[in-house]
N, C-alpha and C positions, 0 to 999 in steps of 0.2 A: 275822432279825427286823429287819433294817435297813429303814427306810421313812420316807416323809414324805407328809403330807396337809395340804391347806389349802383353806379355803372362806371366802367372804365373803358378807355379807348387808347390804343397805341398809335400815335402818329409818327411820321418819319423821324422827327427829332425831339419828340416830347411825349409824355404820358399824361393823359387827361383823366381826372377822376371827378365825377359828378355825384354829389351827395345831397339828399333832401330829407328832412325830418319834420314832423308836425306834432303839435300838442293841442290839447283842448283850448278852444277859444270861441266866443260867440260870433266873432267876425274874422275876416282874413287879416292877419298881422304878419306881413312878409318881410323877411330880412334876407337880402341877397349879397353874397360876397363873391367877387370876381377878380381874376388877375387884371392888372392894369390894361393889358392889350385888349380885353374884351369889354371895357367899361361902356363903350358906345352901344353895346347890345343890351344894356341893362333894362331899358324900358320895354323893349321887345320881349325879353325874358319874363319880366313881371306880368305882362299881359297873358303870356302863355300859361304861366304857373297859376295865375288867378282864375283863369277859365277852367283849368284842369282840376284844381284842388278846392276852390270855392271858399272853404272856411278853415280856421285853425291858425295857431301860431307857427308859422313855417320858416324854417332856416334852410336856405338854398345856397350851396357852395360849389364852385368849380375850382379845382386845384390843378395847376400845371407843373409838371416835373420834367426838367430838361434831361433828355437821355443822350443827346448828341455831344460830341466833343466841344463844339463851338458854343460859347455862352454870350449872353447879351451884355455882360460887364467886361470891360477891357481896361488894362492899365493905361493911364494917361501919361505916356512916357515923357514928353517934354516937361510936364508939371513935376513928375517924380525927380527927374534929373535936376531941375531947378531947385527943389527942396534939398537935394543932396549937396549941391554946390553951396547953398546958403549955410548949411550946417557945417560943411568943411571950413568955411570961413570963420565960423564960431569955434569949432573944435578941430583944429588941423590934424591932430593925431588920432582921430576917431576911426574905429574899424569900419570898413566899407559895408560889411554885412549888417552891422548894427544901424548904420545910417540908412540902409535900404529898408530895414524893418520899420524905422521911424517914419521914413518918407511915405511909405504906402498907407500909413494911418492918417496922414494929413488930409485936409479938405481937398476935394477935386482930384485926388490921386487915381480914383477909378471913375470911368465914364460909362454910363449906361445908355446904350443905343435904344431909342424908342422903337418898340415893335409895332408894326402896322398889322392889323388883322388880315388874315388870308381868308378870303371868302370860301375857297374850297375846303380849307381847314375847318372853318366855322360850320359848313354843311355836315362834316363828319362829326363835329362836337354835338350838333343838334340831334344826331342819332342817339348819342349817349344820354342827352337830356331827356329825350322821349322815353328811352329805356328806363331811366331812373324814376320818372313819373309813373310809368306803368307798374314798376315794382311797388312804389308807395301806395298806389291805388289798389293793387292786389292785396297788400297788407291791410289796408283799410276795409276792403270787402270781407276779409277773414274776420277782422275784429267786429264788423257789423253783424255777421252771421251769429257770432257769440252773443252780441248785445241783444239781438232779436229774441234769442232763447231766454235771456235774463229778463227782458221786458215782459215777455208773455208770462213768465213765472210770477213776477212782481204784481202784474195786473190781476192775475188769478188769485193771488194771496189777498189783495185788497178786496176783491169781490167776495171771497170767502169770509173775511172779517166783517164785511158789511152785512152779509146774510146772517151771520151769527148775531150781530147787533140787532137786526130786525127781528130775529127770533125771540130776543129778550124783551121786545117792546110790550107784549101783553103783561108780563111780570112787572115791568116798570110802571105801566099805567095803574095796575092794581095797587102798587106800593104808594103811588102818588095819592090815589083816592083814599087809601087807608090812613095816610099821614094827615090829610086834610080833615077827615072825619074825627080822628083822635084829637086834633087841635080844637075842634068844636066841642068835643066832649069835655076837654079840660076847661074850656071857657064856661061850661054849664049853661049854654045858651039854647033857647028854643029856635029850631031851624025848620023852615019850610022846605020839605024834601024836594018839591018840584024846582024851587029856586036854587036849591043846593046843587041839583043835577045840572041845571042850566049853567051855573057858575063853573062847575067842574068841566063841562064840555068846552066852555070858552077858554078855560085855563089850559086844558089838554091840547086844544087846537094850536096854542103857541108852542107846545112841546112836540108837536107831531113832526116826524122826520120822513114822512112818505115822499114829500116833494124832493127832499135832498137825496133820498135813495134813487128816485127816478132819474134825476139829473146826473148823479154820480154814475149810475149804470150806463147812461148814454155816453158820458165822457169815457168810460172804460172801453165801451164798444168802439167809439170813434178813434181812440188811441190805437187799438189793434188794427182797425181799418186803415189808418194812416201808415202804420208800419208796413202793411202789405202793398202800399202804393209804390210806383216806380220812380216818382220824382223825388228831388231832395226835400226832406220833410223835418229836418232837425228843429227848425224854428217853430213849426206848427206843433210838434210834439211838446215843445217847451210851453207853448200857450195852453195846450190841453192839460198839461200837468198843473199849471197855475189854477185852472178852473176846477180840477179835481181837488186841489188843496182847499179851495173856498168851500166846496160842499162838505168835505170831511171836517173842516173847522166848525161849520155851522151845525153839523150833526153832533159834534162834541159839545158845543155850547148848549144844545137842547137836551142832551141825553139825560142828565140829572140822575145817573145810575152808575154805580162804581164799575160793574162788569162791562157795561157798554163803553164807559170811558176808557177802560183798558183796551178794548178792541179798537177804539178810535186812535189811541196812541200807537197801536201796532200798524194801523193803516197809514198814519203819518210817517212812521219809520220806513215802511215800504215805499211810500211816495218820495221821501227824501233820497232814497237810493236810486230811484228812477231819475229824479232831477239831476243828480250828479252825473249819471251816464248819458242823459239827453245831450249834454254839451259835446259828447263824442260822436254825435250823429250829424251828418251834413244837412 
């Protein structure tokens, strides 16, 4: 959800700049900064932005730069003259210019006329707002296209590591059987071979990772299927990633084989990179 959009509009007496930027976030965290004259439009703006951007830590700002000669701040002449007269009474010989400098710094020396929003002006500003939102959404689409390529590569890497782990399974089973038999030899105990085989089968069933492989494969396929959907799917991808993590962790706890555990660590590494980027998907 990282993105940036900016649009400017020149009005008869001012220049309006609209900026919007977003960072990763699970939900919409919206911060709106507006000139005082546009405060009454904040709720309307929030609804428009929330509908358009959906998720992310969003900073939205409108800047107004006066370009005409007339300003909203004017010198409050009676107040300034009153300050000057008071200071003359205190310092009769003071220079008039210095008195003026001090007077305009005093409270209420400047009066700011409240600006009422002009609906025609606001309609023009809305065009700039729409343009800025279009720019940030285009930025997001470009980022999304790059993320899709990365997701597909990460998912394929996890699939390859999983298949390599499965290929090691016969070797792992043989090592487990050999270790159990050697332990019995060291004990110098008489063993019923049929019972021994039954116990091995029971023990190996607990270490079997076939079920985890099937579920992880389904999650990998579902992740790709979800990416190809047209609706907003960031939260769904997050849930799928969590399920993938459970299967990988279970596979690691059952592996009992150094090379398989290395492959599990590599799968976890790829999954963590996916989880980091899933936050950047709507």
